[in-house]
Backbone as CSV, one residue per row, in Angstrom:
resi,resn,N_x,N_y,N_z,CA_x,CA_y,CA_z,C_x,C_y,C_z
1,MET,97.417,41.506,121.338,97.482,42.176,120.131,96.318,42.418,119.260
2,PRO,95.754,43.798,119.151,94.676,43.643,118.235,94.865,43.667,116.804
3,PHE,94.117,43.545,115.857,94.602,43.640,114.300,93.424,44.729,113.657
4,ALA,94.126,45.003,112.504,93.249,45.773,111.714,93.309,44.985,110.499
5,ARG,92.043,45.227,109.570,92.016,44.357,108.315,92.149,45.592,107.615
6,ILE,93.076,45.576,106.398,93.329,46.240,105.309,93.457,45.670,104.195
7,ASP,92.305,45.675,103.036,92.754,45.103,101.822,92.711,43.831,102.053
8,GLY,91.961,42.872,102.856,92.097,41.253,103.419,93.381,41.337,103.929
9,ILE,94.191,42.242,104.433,95.358,41.775,104.815,95.269,41.997,106.479
10,GLN,95.583,40.932,107.402,95.796,41.354,108.911,97.008,42.052,109.308
11,ILE,96.685,43.336,109.661,97.744,44.191,110.329,97.718,44.171,112.047
12,GLU,98.798,43.388,112.429,98.786,43.949,113.902,99.403,45.065,114.231
13,TYR,98.564,45.546,115.636,98.760,47.116,115.968,99.088,47.138,117.312
14,GLU,99.597,48.229,118.270,99.397,48.476,119.263,99.332,49.828,119.613
15,ARG,98.561,50.277,120.507,98.255,51.918,120.658,98.556,51.803,122.150
16,ILE,99.479,53.104,122.389,99.918,53.158,123.568,99.274,54.813,124.189
17,ARG,98.631,54.542,125.045,98.008,55.969,125.648,98.890,56.660,126.418
18,ALA,99.094,57.630,126.002,100.177,58.629,127.179,99.259,60.004,127.437
19,SER,98.347,60.438,126.836,98.104,61.831,127.080,96.277,61.814,126.670
20,ALA,95.756,62.650,127.637,94.466,62.923,127.225,94.321,64.145,126.464
21,ALA,95.304,64.848,126.336,95.381,66.096,125.491,95.288,65.666,123.967
22,ARG,94.587,66.672,123.185,94.436,66.240,121.690,95.883,66.669,120.727
23,LEU,96.865,65.839,121.222,98.092,65.901,120.802,98.310,64.971,119.488
24,PRO,99.077,64.862,118.306,99.158,64.245,117.451,99.715,62.983,117.771
25,THR,99.254,61.866,117.352,99.657,60.493,117.348,101.178,60.335,116.780
26,ILE,101.919,59.781,117.610,103.090,59.172,116.558,103.051,57.895,116.398
27,VAL,103.086,57.824,115.056,102.952,56.463,114.305,104.237,55.818,114.068
28,MET,104.893,54.964,114.564,106.146,54.538,114.261,106.031,53.310,112.990
29,LEU,107.255,53.428,112.222,106.919,52.581,110.864,108.574,51.875,110.784
30,HIS,108.517,50.722,111.272,109.697,49.959,111.517,110.397,49.662,110.215
31,GLU,111.972,49.106,110.473,112.838,48.637,109.129,112.208,47.649,108.714
32,GLY,113.429,47.370,107.652,113.157,46.454,106.456,112.846,45.185,107.143
33,LEU,113.468,44.983,108.180,113.328,43.530,109.164,112.662,43.505,110.214
34,GLY,112.014,44.759,110.551,111.281,45.076,111.629,109.869,44.681,111.981
35,SER,109.478,44.794,113.528,108.060,44.406,113.450,107.686,45.118,114.777
36,ILE,106.409,45.089,115.586,106.243,45.425,116.704,107.339,45.054,117.955
37,ALA,107.393,43.682,117.733,108.360,42.971,118.934,109.902,43.810,118.711
38,MET,110.078,43.788,117.463,111.606,44.193,117.283,111.726,45.532,117.869
39,TRP,110.833,46.534,117.993,110.859,47.820,118.566,111.444,47.731,119.938
40,LYS,111.073,46.347,120.775,111.021,46.138,122.031,110.524,47.048,123.035
41,ASP,110.955,47.840,123.895,110.222,48.928,124.796,110.258,50.564,124.337
42,PHE,111.139,50.240,122.846,111.169,51.788,122.561,109.905,52.657,122.176
43,PRO,109.040,52.176,121.611,107.410,52.879,121.717,107.105,53.295,123.033
44,HIS,107.054,52.717,124.111,106.617,52.976,125.377,107.535,54.203,125.651
45,GLN,108.831,53.804,125.630,109.677,55.335,126.120,109.197,56.536,125.137
46,VAL,109.144,56.357,124.135,108.861,57.617,123.316,107.270,58.349,123.707
47,ALA,106.454,57.160,124.066,105.225,57.850,124.855,105.256,58.432,126.120
48,ARG,106.091,57.904,126.713,106.322,58.197,128.408,107.626,59.813,128.128
49,ARG,108.058,59.517,127.250,108.998,60.957,127.274,108.536,61.924,126.356
50,THR,107.608,61.817,125.555,107.071,63.007,124.792,105.600,63.458,125.240
51,GLY,104.937,62.522,126.100,103.636,62.302,126.413,102.603,62.252,125.278
52,HIS,102.833,62.021,124.110,102.030,61.789,123.070,101.564,60.232,123.076
53,ASP,100.392,59.871,122.643,99.897,58.513,122.189,100.914,57.944,121.092
54,VAL,101.069,56.724,120.952,102.094,56.221,119.946,100.916,55.173,119.434
55,LEU,101.368,54.712,117.884,100.605,53.551,117.431,101.768,52.959,116.689
56,VAL,102.107,51.788,116.908,103.120,50.979,116.552,102.208,49.710,115.682
57,TYR,102.662,49.501,114.484,102.215,48.321,114.050,103.213,47.496,112.945
58,SER,102.803,46.285,112.535,103.856,45.262,111.705,103.332,45.284,110.456
59,ARG,104.033,45.920,109.369,103.304,45.663,108.019,103.235,44.544,107.744
60,GLU,102.419,44.264,106.166,102.134,42.793,105.740,103.958,42.175,105.696
61,GLY,103.786,41.058,106.150,104.932,40.069,105.812,105.849,40.293,107.002
62,TYR,105.327,40.908,108.054,106.211,41.414,109.469,105.523,40.783,110.575
63,GLY,106.143,40.505,111.509,105.636,40.339,112.849,104.490,38.876,112.548
64,ARG,103.424,39.411,113.159,102.259,38.517,113.353,101.271,38.815,111.973
65,SER,101.619,40.011,111.294,100.743,40.684,110.283,100.666,39.404,109.317
66,SER,99.566,39.275,108.287,99.667,38.534,107.231,100.945,38.119,106.588
67,PRO,101.295,37.432,106.331,102.695,36.824,105.262,102.426,37.483,103.916
68,LEU,103.675,37.534,103.361,103.302,38.465,101.950,102.732,37.250,100.948
69,ARG,101.745,37.893,100.189,101.029,36.851,99.518,101.929,36.361,97.815
70,GLN,102.846,37.434,97.443,103.557,37.897,96.297,104.520,38.534,96.678
71,PRO,105.905,38.204,95.678,107.342,38.904,96.370,106.878,40.199,96.104
72,ARG,107.633,41.099,96.618,107.724,42.813,96.849,108.042,43.484,95.348
73,ALA,107.204,44.376,94.802,107.673,45.161,94.094,108.661,46.295,94.001
74,VAL,109.655,46.750,92.894,110.329,47.917,93.405,109.708,48.976,93.936
75,ARG,108.237,49.516,93.675,107.712,50.471,94.419,106.660,49.898,95.876
76,TYR,107.115,49.203,96.290,106.672,48.677,97.658,106.228,49.433,98.374
77,MET,107.342,50.261,98.738,107.291,51.504,99.656,106.437,52.439,99.347
78,HIS,106.256,52.657,98.272,105.433,53.565,97.374,103.534,53.270,98.033
79,HIS,103.847,51.764,97.889,102.305,51.234,97.862,102.016,51.445,99.352
80,GLU,103.021,51.022,100.328,102.764,51.257,101.504,101.988,52.761,102.317
81,ALA,103.211,53.640,101.929,102.917,55.265,102.051,101.761,55.654,101.346
82,LEU,101.345,55.193,100.275,100.134,56.216,99.406,99.019,54.950,99.668
83,VAL,99.119,53.855,99.857,97.653,53.051,100.079,97.280,52.777,101.042
84,VAL,98.160,51.693,102.148,98.097,51.109,103.084,98.166,52.250,104.195
85,LEU,98.878,52.584,104.530,98.883,53.535,105.636,97.797,54.794,105.693
86,PRO,97.459,55.244,104.546,96.368,55.949,104.808,94.986,55.254,105.058
87,ARG,94.844,53.944,104.699,93.729,53.289,105.155,93.802,53.137,106.601
88,LEU,94.969,52.696,106.883,95.416,52.232,108.300,94.918,53.372,109.412
89,LEU,95.623,54.465,108.895,95.187,55.674,109.757,93.677,56.149,109.666
90,ASP,93.003,55.990,108.827,91.673,56.499,108.523,90.784,55.290,109.564
91,ALA,90.994,53.729,109.278,90.586,52.982,109.926,90.767,53.270,111.598
92,LEU,91.648,53.609,112.014,91.933,53.946,113.318,92.008,55.352,113.846
93,ALA,91.293,56.309,112.908,90.840,57.704,113.344,92.144,58.473,113.717
94,ILE,93.301,58.181,113.046,94.498,58.943,113.401,94.690,60.209,112.507
95,PRO,94.219,61.385,112.806,94.663,62.560,111.929,95.828,63.179,112.044
96,ASP,96.461,63.461,110.942,97.524,64.609,111.123,98.672,64.012,111.955
97,PRO,99.180,62.783,111.792,100.273,61.934,112.682,101.406,62.670,112.748
98,ILE,102.272,62.277,113.937,103.768,62.643,113.506,104.378,61.192,113.305
99,LEU,104.967,61.116,112.056,105.417,59.622,111.454,107.038,59.627,112.067
100,LEU,107.127,58.514,112.668,108.322,58.121,113.031,108.992,56.950,112.311
101,GLY,109.740,57.100,111.402,110.239,55.763,110.837,111.706,55.585,110.856
102,HIS,112.079,54.353,110.868,113.434,53.638,110.694,113.465,53.281,109.444
103,SER,114.823,53.322,108.732,115.282,52.601,107.460,113.812,52.781,106.779
104,ASP,113.863,51.778,106.126,112.505,51.544,105.386,111.292,52.260,105.596
105,GLY,111.074,52.290,106.702,109.958,53.116,107.453,110.290,54.590,107.312
106,ALA,111.518,54.929,107.417,111.510,56.499,107.235,111.277,56.806,105.616
107,SER,111.683,55.975,104.885,111.596,56.226,103.627,110.046,56.104,103.174
108,ILE,109.133,55.342,103.967,107.635,55.300,103.727,107.223,56.584,104.185
109,ALA,107.724,57.062,105.387,107.196,58.314,106.022,107.362,59.525,104.893
110,LEU,108.551,59.718,104.266,108.923,60.617,103.423,108.093,60.468,102.097
111,ILE,108.028,59.438,101.302,106.840,59.312,100.344,105.197,59.810,100.910
112,HIS,104.895,59.328,101.987,103.757,59.739,102.827,103.300,61.457,102.713
113,ALA,104.525,61.764,103.415,104.337,63.244,103.744,104.634,64.138,102.170
114,GLY,105.240,63.616,101.263,105.477,64.128,100.061,104.435,64.008,98.801
115,GLY,103.500,62.759,99.078,103.245,62.379,97.928,101.561,62.060,98.471
116,SER,101.050,62.179,99.512,99.885,61.861,99.887,98.720,62.578,99.749
117,ALA,99.558,63.899,99.763,98.404,65.143,100.214,97.388,65.011,101.259
118,ARG,97.766,64.524,102.292,97.065,64.301,103.519,97.887,65.100,104.439
119,GLY,97.294,65.285,105.825,98.168,66.275,106.882,98.941,65.305,107.725
120,VAL,99.800,65.780,107.814,101.186,65.321,108.755,101.929,66.220,109.344
121,SER,101.856,66.090,110.868,102.540,66.848,111.757,103.917,67.365,111.637
122,ALA,104.577,66.303,111.520,106.164,66.480,111.374,106.351,64.889,111.242
123,LEU,108.154,64.778,110.833,108.493,63.202,110.799,109.815,63.310,111.076
124,ILE,110.316,62.103,111.950,111.402,61.788,112.665,111.746,60.817,111.881
125,LEU,113.049,60.911,111.224,113.412,59.524,110.421,114.675,59.418,111.124
126,LEU,114.648,57.915,111.000,116.121,57.284,111.679,116.683,56.398,110.664
127,ALA,118.136,56.961,110.021,118.493,56.128,109.201,117.485,56.256,107.679
128,PRO,117.389,56.995,107.157,116.170,57.145,105.876,117.005,57.048,104.909
129,HIS,116.175,56.278,103.525,117.162,56.180,102.473,115.969,57.002,101.558
130,VAL,116.829,57.751,100.588,115.991,58.179,99.726,116.793,57.846,98.252
131,PHE,117.692,57.265,98.086,118.198,56.601,97.108,119.296,55.630,97.455
132,VAL,119.407,54.569,96.453,120.197,53.346,96.549,121.703,53.605,96.687
133,GLU,122.453,53.288,97.574,124.074,53.456,97.548,124.513,51.853,97.243
134,ASP,125.830,52.041,96.921,126.613,50.749,96.790,126.738,50.023,98.189
135,LEU,126.851,50.804,99.186,127.273,50.200,100.677,125.880,49.524,101.021
136,SER,124.968,49.862,100.712,123.497,49.402,101.190,123.604,47.823,100.391
137,VAL,123.679,47.825,99.156,123.689,46.778,98.346,124.594,45.637,98.965
138,GLN,125.929,46.144,99.293,126.639,45.248,99.557,126.369,44.619,100.824
139,ASN,126.149,45.003,101.943,125.806,44.723,102.943,124.415,43.882,103.256
140,ILE,123.586,44.377,102.157,122.059,43.557,102.085,122.583,42.411,101.568
141,ALA,123.586,42.384,100.653,124.036,40.964,100.054,124.720,40.068,101.381
142,ALA,125.529,40.809,101.888,125.833,39.987,103.216,124.813,39.461,103.974
143,ALA,123.969,40.209,104.136,122.881,39.838,105.255,122.375,38.476,104.747
144,LYS,122.397,38.436,103.594,121.587,37.079,102.629,122.530,35.854,102.833
145,VAL,123.832,36.266,102.809,125.020,34.819,103.121,124.663,34.689,104.863
146,ALA,124.671,35.787,105.545,124.347,35.324,107.093,123.253,34.790,107.538
147,TYR,122.192,34.965,106.603,120.828,34.204,106.694,120.855,32.841,106.633
148,GLU,121.761,32.420,105.458,121.710,31.258,104.843,122.650,30.309,105.960
149,THR,123.708,30.870,106.474,124.882,30.144,107.024,124.931,30.410,108.479
150,THR,124.295,31.240,108.940,124.794,31.512,110.304,123.469,31.218,111.397
151,ASP,123.631,31.623,112.658,121.999,31.701,113.209,121.274,32.855,113.245
152,PHE,121.385,33.678,112.309,121.072,34.683,112.123,119.298,34.720,111.964
153,ARG,119.002,33.687,111.174,117.663,33.360,110.712,116.806,32.821,112.183
154,ALA,117.495,32.162,112.814,116.770,31.786,114.094,116.577,32.912,114.994
155,ARG,117.671,33.739,115.150,117.418,35.140,115.838,116.308,35.762,115.384
156,LEU,116.037,35.878,113.944,115.262,36.914,113.353,113.772,36.156,113.508
157,ALA,113.766,34.542,113.750,112.612,34.122,113.933,111.792,34.346,115.272
158,ARG,112.638,34.990,116.109,111.994,35.537,117.221,110.855,36.472,117.301
159,TYR,110.754,37.370,116.146,110.321,38.411,115.863,109.168,38.463,114.728
160,HIS,108.981,37.065,114.268,108.208,37.119,113.011,107.440,35.824,112.784
161,GLU,106.525,35.497,112.645,105.990,34.188,112.566,106.144,33.576,111.187
162,ASP,106.546,34.429,110.254,106.796,33.802,108.671,108.182,34.509,108.753
163,VAL,109.481,34.007,109.308,110.340,34.659,109.043,111.145,34.573,107.760
164,ASP,110.581,33.315,106.549,111.309,33.535,105.661,110.204,34.603,104.775
165,SER,109.128,34.902,104.973,108.288,35.892,104.293,109.132,37.400,104.434
166,ALA,109.321,37.598,106.085,109.998,38.768,106.572,111.252,39.129,105.903
167,PHE,112.339,37.956,105.823,113.591,38.310,105.142,113.519,38.597,103.801
168,ARG,113.005,37.289,102.976,112.890,37.374,101.436,112.404,38.338,100.918
169,GLY,111.341,38.688,101.552,110.552,40.333,101.095,111.120,41.309,100.710
170,TRP,112.328,41.326,102.008,113.098,42.788,101.943,114.430,42.672,100.886
171,ASN,115.141,41.278,101.428,116.298,41.226,100.753,116.187,40.827,99.150
172,ASP,115.380,40.098,98.771,115.412,39.780,97.320,114.696,40.885,96.762
173,ILE,113.993,41.676,97.063,113.590,42.906,96.201,115.081,44.201,96.205
174,TRP,115.477,44.294,97.422,116.874,45.181,97.434,118.091,44.639,96.654
175,LEU,118.151,43.094,96.330,119.067,42.836,95.458,119.097,43.131,94.190
176,HIS,117.740,43.063,93.808,116.962,42.944,92.506,117.786,43.997,91.777
177,PRO,118.158,43.622,90.390,118.781,44.720,89.397,117.973,46.054,89.302
178,ASP,116.508,45.767,89.252,115.637,47.175,88.913,115.651,47.996,90.080
179,PHE,116.289,47.574,91.300,115.892,48.269,92.590,116.920,49.392,92.424
180,ARG,118.018,49.042,91.919,119.337,50.091,91.786,118.906,51.555,91.452
181,SER,117.825,51.696,90.604,117.308,52.886,90.534,116.170,53.538,90.889
182,TRP,115.789,52.828,92.154,114.883,53.228,93.298,115.438,54.662,93.540
183,ASN,114.414,55.886,93.471,114.621,57.206,93.977,113.228,57.661,94.584
184,ILE,113.333,58.478,95.726,112.242,59.111,96.081,112.520,60.562,96.239
185,GLU,113.383,61.208,95.898,114.006,62.502,95.660,112.693,63.465,95.660
186,GLU,111.899,63.035,94.578,110.750,63.999,93.894,110.308,64.458,95.189
187,TYR,109.709,63.637,96.248,108.795,63.899,96.921,109.447,64.819,98.257
188,LEU,110.498,65.052,97.955,111.124,66.150,99.149,110.810,67.424,98.948
189,PRO,110.765,68.254,98.421,110.258,69.435,97.900,109.253,69.702,98.058
190,ARG,107.927,68.798,98.284,106.872,68.771,98.649,106.305,68.476,100.010
191,ILE,107.255,68.091,100.793,107.182,67.945,102.180,107.063,69.507,102.978
192,THR,106.153,69.620,103.582,105.632,70.875,104.323,105.991,71.010,106.111
193,CYS,106.070,69.809,106.254,106.019,69.673,107.860,107.859,69.676,108.287
194,PRO,107.938,69.790,109.531,109.413,69.910,110.246,109.904,68.253,110.146
195,ILE,110.965,68.367,110.015,111.627,66.941,109.955,112.918,66.880,110.884
196,LEU,112.891,65.903,111.634,114.115,65.666,112.355,114.589,64.485,111.872
197,ALA,115.937,64.485,111.322,116.780,63.292,110.437,117.912,62.797,111.434
198,ILE,118.061,61.368,111.957,118.953,61.023,112.757,119.607,59.768,112.214
199,GLN,120.920,60.305,111.787,121.725,59.203,111.265,123.097,58.877,111.968
200,GLY,123.540,57.617,111.851,124.868,57.186,112.784,125.821,57.244,111.783
201,GLU,126.996,57.588,112.054,128.029,57.645,111.236,128.652,56.639,110.958
202,ASP,128.387,55.462,111.410,128.745,54.031,111.036,127.603,52.937,110.783
203,ASP,126.710,53.893,110.090,125.793,53.242,109.532,126.020,52.194,108.149
204,GLU,126.059,51.024,108.214,126.219,49.822,107.319,125.561,49.798,106.168
205,TYR,124.610,50.468,106.202,123.412,50.672,105.043,122.927,51.731,104.483
206,GLY,123.700,52.767,104.923,123.769,53.823,104.366,124.783,55.359,104.722
207,THR,125.159,56.273,104.108,125.779,57.046,104.475,125.289,58.421,104.610
208,MET,125.946,59.508,105.400,125.444,60.584,105.829,124.702,61.554,104.450
209,ALA,125.275,61.012,103.157,124.531,61.564,101.928,122.984,61.522,102.109
210,GLN,122.658,60.360,102.785,121.014,60.077,102.607,120.315,61.532,102.989
211,VAL,120.459,61.728,104.672,119.939,62.864,105.295,120.345,64.368,104.895
212,GLU,121.933,64.230,104.337,122.126,65.690,103.560,121.427,66.126,102.370
213,ARG,120.865,64.936,101.583,120.222,65.258,100.369,118.886,65.492,100.974
214,ILE,118.313,65.051,101.841,117.004,65.628,102.510,116.831,66.924,102.939
215,ALA,118.188,67.206,103.764,118.214,68.690,104.218,118.618,69.932,102.902
216,GLN,118.957,69.389,101.793,119.072,70.011,100.753,118.166,70.524,100.104
217,VAL,116.980,69.696,100.236,115.911,69.992,99.687,114.464,70.044,99.876
218,ALA,114.266,69.464,101.257,113.073,69.779,102.047,113.069,71.096,102.714
219,PRO,112.186,71.700,103.011,112.318,72.969,103.535,112.748,73.163,104.939
220,ASP,112.393,72.066,105.995,112.553,72.278,107.418,113.092,71.393,108.076
221,VAL,114.298,71.165,108.105,115.244,70.070,108.149,116.005,70.249,109.325
222,ARG,115.985,69.309,110.648,117.278,69.144,111.075,117.665,67.975,111.170
223,VAL,119.159,68.099,111.315,119.931,67.022,111.083,120.719,66.709,112.280
224,LEU,120.793,64.972,113.021,121.679,64.921,114.228,122.703,63.811,113.614
225,GLU,123.943,64.042,113.644,124.777,62.880,113.223,125.386,62.423,114.657
226,LEU,125.142,60.939,114.853,125.731,60.445,116.025,126.849,59.578,115.515
227,ARG,127.781,59.800,116.390,128.820,59.079,116.717,128.718,57.654,117.300
228,ASP,129.664,56.950,116.912,129.759,55.189,117.430,128.066,54.794,117.190
229,CYS,127.810,54.785,115.814,126.176,54.391,115.822,126.161,53.910,114.430
230,ARG,125.585,52.678,114.588,125.517,52.145,112.891,124.045,52.263,112.432
231,HIS,123.339,51.320,112.082,122.283,51.546,111.324,120.801,51.790,112.270
232,SER,120.861,51.512,113.485,119.780,51.839,114.523,120.108,52.526,115.735
233,PRO,119.857,54.121,115.239,120.037,55.041,116.525,119.464,54.709,117.756
234,HIS,118.015,53.944,117.573,117.611,53.809,118.806,117.958,52.616,119.821
235,ARG,118.832,51.810,119.100,119.391,50.602,119.621,120.822,51.064,120.036
236,ASP,121.888,51.731,119.137,122.961,52.057,119.233,123.488,53.443,120.272
237,ARG,122.280,54.233,120.437,122.551,55.434,120.997,121.013,55.770,121.582
238,PRO,120.399,55.007,122.221,119.025,55.156,122.634,118.892,56.477,123.475
239,GLU,119.941,56.664,124.345,119.407,58.159,125.247,119.522,59.311,124.299
240,ASP,120.575,59.360,123.473,120.670,60.728,122.709,119.428,60.740,121.501
241,THR,119.095,59.481,120.895,117.915,59.397,120.140,116.950,59.690,121.185
242,LEU,116.683,59.374,122.200,115.402,59.883,122.899,115.269,61.160,123.090
243,GLU,116.355,61.537,123.581,116.648,63.046,123.889,116.166,63.947,122.929
244,ALA,116.769,63.615,121.556,116.398,64.394,120.170,115.070,64.291,119.858
245,ILE,114.359,63.262,119.874,113.074,63.218,119.610,112.215,63.842,120.590
246,THR,112.639,64.042,121.764,111.652,64.540,122.868,111.757,66.096,122.969
247,GLY,112.967,66.367,122.592,113.095,67.976,122.316,112.185,68.407,121.264
248,PHE,112.443,67.659,120.179,111.709,68.159,118.690,110.461,67.947,119.137
249,VAL,109.688,66.823,119.526,108.274,66.678,119.757,108.046,67.839,120.609
250,HIS,108.647,68.222,121.720,108.017,69.087,122.870,108.065,70.768,122.204
251,GLU,109.241,70.927,121.145,109.237,72.254,120.569,108.180,72.387,119.524
252,LEU,107.613,71.239,119.169,106.243,71.040,118.158,105.006,71.401,118.910
253,ASP,104.891,70.966,120.152,103.837,71.319,121.169,103.969,72.906,121.486
254,ALA,104.928,73.336,121.591,104.819,74.828,122.406,104.459,75.409,121.102
């Protein structure tokens, strides 16, 4: 797996080539406990079904990328969206990407599209967060208990070289009292590209209010609500999720 060096941080990434045509690269942004490995074969399925090249990478603190050097701040997703991601895209010569984000990654995609003043072809959002809900905090607190008392840490360690960096970096900031005021709604009306937002009805980390808020404010939004689906549509309802992504991307191509 190759690495890019951004501000002294080693970032692991993988590029999946699917087309010789000059189509926008789909850049995948993982969840708060994710990594390249945790996506499993989903990036390859996206590339195969859409015919677009795909870039997938692990952010600082995740996978085989550099572990965190200090605890995350409340605006850590802003930093990723407005500083790290632009530098990574420039380093890898990727203009006007389609950003496909899950959970924290979807929030990063929204901030980037609404706040970076850079070209973005479209957003595909899986279980995005735009504000903090009680449900999110309750289940993130439950995840801390599971990490400390069950085999959750061992299972998560399969996907991260420094599993404590990955988990604590995410869990500690989401449970910090200052994080309750985190909100990115200000970026929504500034987004000009099309958006596909996919949300599971049974998401344990967020409700339909998240995507409904996006649809109310951003100018071009399509919402897919999935039944029998929790926080990870690409794992819980993979075929429906892939079908929606493929149709959306092919419509953009046309």
